[in-house]
Structure formats: structure tokens, C-alpha cells
C-alpha positions as CSV (number, residue, x, y, z in Angstrom):
1,C,103.7,20.1,-88.5
2,E,103.7,16.4,-88.7
3,T,102.1,16.5,-92.2
4,C,104.2,18.9,-94.2
5,S,107.2,19.2,-91.8
6,K,107.7,22.8,-93.0
7,E,105.6,25.2,-90.9
8,E,105.2,25.7,-87.2
9,A,102.3,23.6,-85.8
10,K,99.3,25.5,-84.6
11,Y,96.7,22.8,-84.2
12,R,96.6,19.4,-82.5
13,C,94.1,16.7,-83.5
14,P,91.8,15.7,-80.5
15,R,91.7,12.1,-81.9
16,C,95.2,11.1,-82.8
17,M,97.1,14.0,-81.2
18,K,98.9,14.8,-84.5
19,Y,100.2,18.4,-84.9
20,S,99.2,20.4,-88.0
21,C,99.9,23.9,-89.3
22,S,96.9,24.7,-91.4
23,L,93.4,23.5,-92.5
24,L,95.0,21.9,-95.6
25,C,97.3,19.8,-93.5
26,V,94.5,18.9,-91.1
27,K,92.5,17.6,-94.1
28,K,95.5,15.7,-95.4
29,H,96.2,14.0,-92.1
30,K,92.5,13.0,-91.8
31,L,92.6,11.4,-95.2
32,A,95.9,9.7,-94.8
33,L,95.1,8.2,-91.4
34,S,91.3,7.8,-91.8
35,C,91.0,10.0,-88.7
36,N,87.6,11.7,-88.0
37,G,89.1,14.3,-85.7
38,V,86.7,13.5,-82.9
39,R,88.1,12.9,-79.5
40,D,87.8,9.4,-78.2
41,K,85.7,9.7,-75.1
42,T,86.4,6.1,-74.0
43,A,90.2,6.2,-74.3
44,F,92.0,4.6,-71.4
45,V,93.5,7.1,-68.8
46,S,95.7,5.8,-66.1
47,V,95.0,6.7,-62.4
48,N,98.1,8.8,-62.2
49,E,97.0,11.0,-65.2
50,F,93.3,11.2,-64.2
51,T,92.2,14.8,-63.5
52,D,89.0,16.7,-62.8
53,L,88.7,17.3,-66.6
54,N,88.7,13.5,-67.2
55,L,86.0,13.1,-64.5
56,L,83.9,15.8,-66.1
57,S,84.4,14.2,-69.5
58,D,83.2,10.8,-68.2
59,Y,80.2,12.4,-66.5
60,R,79.2,14.1,-69.8
61,F,79.8,10.8,-71.7
62,L,77.4,8.9,-69.4
63,E,74.8,11.7,-69.8
64,D,75.1,11.3,-73.6
65,V,74.7,7.5,-73.3
66,S,71.6,7.9,-71.2
67,R,70.2,10.5,-73.6
68,T,70.9,8.2,-76.6
69,A,69.3,5.2,-74.9
70,D,66.2,7.2,-74.0
71,A,65.8,8.5,-77.5
72,A,66.3,5.0,-78.9
73,A,63.6,3.6,-76.6
74,R,61.2,6.3,-77.8
75,H,61.9,5.6,-81.5
76,C,58.9,4.5,-83.4
77,T,60.8,1.6,-85.2
78,V,61.6,0.0,-81.8
79,H,57.9,-0.9,-81.4
80,S,57.5,-2.1,-85.0
81,P,56.4,-5.8,-84.9
82,A,58.2,-6.5,-88.2
83,A,61.5,-5.1,-86.9
84,K,61.2,-7.1,-83.7
85,R,60.4,-10.3,-85.6
86,F,63.4,-9.8,-87.9
87,L,65.8,-9.3,-85.0
88,Q,64.4,-12.3,-83.1
89,C,64.7,-14.5,-86.1
90,L,68.3,-13.4,-86.7
91,R,69.2,-14.2,-83.1
92,N,67.5,-17.6,-83.2
93,K,69.2,-18.5,-86.4
94,A,72.6,-17.5,-84.9
95,R,71.8,-19.5,-81.8
96,G,71.2,-22.5,-83.9
97,C,74.7,-22.1,-85.3
98,N,76.1,-21.9,-81.8
99,I,76.6,-18.1,-82.1
100,E,75.4,-15.7,-79.4
101,L,74.3,-12.7,-81.4
102,K,73.4,-9.6,-79.4
103,T,71.6,-6.5,-80.9
104,L,71.7,-2.9,-79.6
105,P,68.8,-0.5,-79.3
106,V,67.8,1.6,-82.2
107,G,69.9,4.8,-82.3
108,F,73.3,3.2,-81.6
109,T,75.8,3.4,-84.5
110,K,76.4,-0.3,-84.8
111,R,72.6,-1.0,-84.9
112,R,72.2,1.6,-87.6
113,E,75.2,0.3,-89.7
114,N,74.4,-3.4,-89.4
115,S,73.3,-5.0,-92.7
116,T,73.5,-8.6,-91.6
117,T,70.7,-10.8,-93.1
118,F,69.8,-14.5,-93.1
119,N,68.7,-16.2,-96.4
120,S,66.2,-18.9,-95.5
121,M,66.3,-20.4,-99.1
122,E,70.1,-20.9,-98.9
123,N,70.1,-21.4,-95.1
124,K,73.1,-19.0,-95.0
125,F,74.1,-15.8,-93.2
126,Y,75.3,-12.8,-95.1
127,W,77.3,-10.9,-92.6
128,H,78.1,-7.2,-92.2
129,L,81.8,-7.3,-91.5
130,K,84.5,-4.8,-90.4
131,L,88.2,-5.4,-91.1
132,V,90.7,-3.4,-89.0
133,F,94.4,-3.2,-89.9
134,P,95.9,-1.5,-86.8
135,H,99.5,-1.3,-88.2
136,C,98.3,0.9,-91.0
137,R,95.4,2.5,-89.1
138,A,93.0,1.4,-91.8
139,E,89.4,0.1,-91.6
140,Y,87.2,-1.4,-94.2
141,T,83.5,-2.4,-94.1
142,L,82.2,-5.3,-96.1
143,K,78.5,-6.0,-96.7
144,R,76.8,-9.3,-97.5
145,V,79.7,-11.6,-96.8
146,P,78.5,-15.2,-97.1
147,D,79.2,-17.3,-94.0
148,D,80.8,-20.1,-96.0
149,K,83.6,-17.9,-97.3
150,T,87.0,-18.6,-95.8
151,L,88.9,-15.8,-94.1
152,T,91.7,-16.2,-96.6
153,D,89.4,-15.4,-99.5
154,I,87.9,-12.5,-97.5
155,L,91.3,-10.9,-97.1
156,K,92.6,-11.5,-100.6
157,P,91.3,-8.2,-102.0
158,Y,93.2,-6.4,-99.3
159,I,96.6,-8.1,-98.6
160,D,97.2,-10.4,-101.5
161,P,100.1,-9.0,-103.6
162,V,98.4,-10.1,-106.8
163,E,94.7,-9.9,-106.3
164,S,94.4,-6.8,-104.1
165,D,93.3,-3.4,-105.4
166,P,96.4,-1.2,-106.2
167,V,95.2,1.6,-104.0
168,V,94.5,-0.6,-101.1
169,C,97.7,-2.6,-101.7
170,Q,99.7,0.6,-101.5
171,R,98.0,1.6,-98.2
172,L,98.5,-1.8,-96.7
173,K,101.9,-2.5,-98.2
174,I,103.3,-3.5,-94.8
175,Y,100.9,-6.5,-94.9
176,T,101.3,-7.3,-98.6
177,A,105.1,-7.3,-98.2
178,S,104.9,-9.8,-95.4
179,P,104.5,-13.6,-95.8
180,Q,101.1,-15.0,-95.3
181,S,102.4,-17.0,-92.3
182,D,103.0,-13.8,-90.4
183,V,99.3,-12.7,-90.8
184,Q,97.2,-13.2,-87.7
185,I,93.4,-12.7,-87.5
186,L,92.0,-11.8,-84.1
187,M,88.5,-11.1,-82.8
188,K,87.8,-9.3,-79.5
189,I,86.2,-11.3,-76.8
190,E,83.0,-9.5,-75.7
191,N,81.6,-9.2,-72.1
192,R,84.9,-8.5,-70.5
193,S,85.9,-5.5,-68.4
194,R,87.5,-2.7,-70.2
195,N,90.9,-3.1,-68.4
196,S,90.9,-6.8,-69.3
197,V,90.5,-6.8,-73.1
198,R,91.4,-10.2,-74.7
199,Y,91.3,-11.6,-78.2
200,N,90.7,-15.0,-79.9
201,E,92.8,-16.0,-82.8
202,L,90.8,-17.2,-85.9
203,D,91.8,-19.8,-88.4
204,A,92.2,-18.2,-91.8
205,S,91.7,-21.5,-93.7
206,R,88.3,-22.1,-92.2
207,S,85.0,-20.4,-93.1
208,L,83.6,-17.3,-91.4
209,L,80.8,-19.4,-89.9
210,D,83.2,-22.0,-88.4
211,N,85.3,-19.2,-86.8
212,L,82.3,-17.5,-85.3
213,K,80.9,-20.6,-83.6
214,G,81.1,-20.4,-79.8
215,K,81.6,-16.6,-79.9
216,V,79.6,-13.7,-78.6
217,I,79.0,-11.1,-81.3
218,I,77.5,-7.6,-80.8
219,E,75.7,-6.7,-84.0
220,Y,78.4,-7.8,-86.4
221,P,81.9,-9.3,-86.3
222,T,85.0,-7.0,-86.3
223,L,88.2,-8.7,-87.3
224,F,91.7,-7.3,-86.4
225,V,94.4,-8.2,-88.9
226,V,97.9,-8.0,-87.3
227,L,101.4,-9.2,-88.1
228,K,103.2,-11.5,-85.6
229,T,106.5,-9.9,-86.3
230,L,105.3,-6.4,-85.2
231,K,104.7,-5.6,-81.6
232,N,101.1,-4.9,-80.5
233,D,99.3,-4.7,-77.2
234,M,96.7,-7.3,-78.0
235,V,96.6,-10.2,-75.5
236,V,95.5,-13.4,-77.3
237,L,94.0,-16.3,-75.3
238,G,95.0,-19.9,-76.0
239,K,92.6,-22.3,-77.7
240,D,91.5,-23.6,-74.3
241,G,90.8,-20.0,-73.1
242,S,93.8,-19.8,-70.9
243,E,95.9,-16.7,-70.4
244,P,99.3,-16.7,-72.2
245,V,102.3,-17.5,-70.1
246,E,105.4,-15.4,-70.6
247,N,108.8,-16.9,-70.8
248,S,107.4,-20.4,-70.6
249,D,110.3,-21.9,-72.7
250,S,112.9,-20.3,-70.5
251,S,111.2,-21.5,-67.3
252,S,111.0,-25.1,-68.6
253,L,114.6,-24.9,-69.7
254,S,115.7,-23.7,-66.3
255,S,113.8,-26.6,-64.6
256,V,115.5,-29.2,-66.9
257,E,118.9,-27.6,-66.3
258,E,118.3,-27.6,-62.5
259,G,117.3,-31.3,-62.6
260,E,120.5,-32.2,-64.5
261,I,122.6,-30.3,-62.0
262,R,120.9,-32.0,-59.1
263,D,121.4,-35.5,-60.7
264,S,125.1,-34.8,-61.5
265,S,125.7,-33.7,-57.9
């Protein structure tokens, strides 16, 4: 058992593949890792490991998506003029700020969760925001975050050693123990194929609105907080949108050395 390390494991979590020995340990691992125990139907499977069971799972997943979309299309609130006007206004205001905001049909989880609003009196967005800390497997949802608030101020209650909540600080101690210069805030680039996931790095000193400009957002922003010193599989694009080049320093050094050798010869 990966929770108590005492008894022989009898169960395996479909979500995170952790072994447990009893119902008590199952509940403990769900609480510690914020795991819901539901298998990730969209998890990546390589071609070499792809089996008939994966094919059947994908087929059932597509059926569920079709059923959900059909149910959402039949939902009474979809045809509500007030709801349509609100979403259209929200998209127009975002477009005026150079943000491409896309909304999902009623029935989808992100549409149901989203609490983003626009205050016409203050001419300001109040965003529904999700923070993901992958190194600690932790997620937090924030509501009514003003768009003029800097990312540094948004993260203070979570990773600041002084201002963060003690419980949150203990859970995110790997972040609070690291210098602020090692903290990197990323946002996933939408409208890319699943096998080509890329991220943009955001500027923590700038406001949320400035960081969202020029970006595509589906319902609400999701920010990934990572540490530069720890290895992760997130590919970050450059500021000009170019793919990162590996070993660029060593390549340029080799070119210089080769030129010097040629000149000396």
C-alpha cells in the first residue's frame, strides 16, 4: 500500500494508479492528492501500448461527448435570450481587450463552473481563475479576480512564505521554500492538436489583463505554476512564438571554436 506502507495492496486507483489496501487508505490518498478516483478518459496512450480496450474506451468517450452535446443543445437555458445576450456581451468586451474568449455549450463542466463577469461601471473583468501546482498535484479555484490585479498578488496567498495560509503553505511547501525567481507561470495555448501541447510564459509583475491580451481563452484562464529547477514536460514557446531550440549554447560555442581553429590553421 502506497498510503500506509503496512498492508498488502488490494486496490489500484483508476486515476493516479496508486495502490491501496483498504477503503480508509483510498480516502486518505484521495484527500492528500486531490484525486477524484475517476479514470482519465483522455490520457495519452502511445501507439505501442494501444489495445482494443483503448479503442473501445475512445469509442464510448466519443459517444458520451455526443450525448452531452445533444443534451446541452436541448437545454432550455440555451435558448434564453438573456443568457445569449450575456455571453455575447462578455465575448465582445473580451474582444475589445484583444482577448479571444470562447464559450462552451450548456452542460459542459467549464461552462457550468464559469463565474466570469464584466462590470460596466468599473469597465473591468472579474475572472473565474484556476491555479494548478503540478509539482504538488494541487488545484485551487478563484472567483471574481479583478483583471487589474498582478499575478504576483494573486499567488501571494498560496506561495508567499509570510502571507500564505498555513495549511496551503504546508501543502505547497516545495514552492514556498523556493526563491521567487524560480517560479514560472504558464498558460496553455488553445487550438493546438493534443500531441502538440505548448505553453506561453506569463509575466508575474504585470496585471492579469495584460497577460491575457492576444490569447485564446476557453471559458476561463487556467494558470500552471511550475518551478524552473524541477523537471517538467511542458514545452514553453518563445516570446515570438518560436519553438525552443535545445543545446543552442553548445551549438554556437562549437561554431565559434570551429572558426577559431580554421583561422589558426
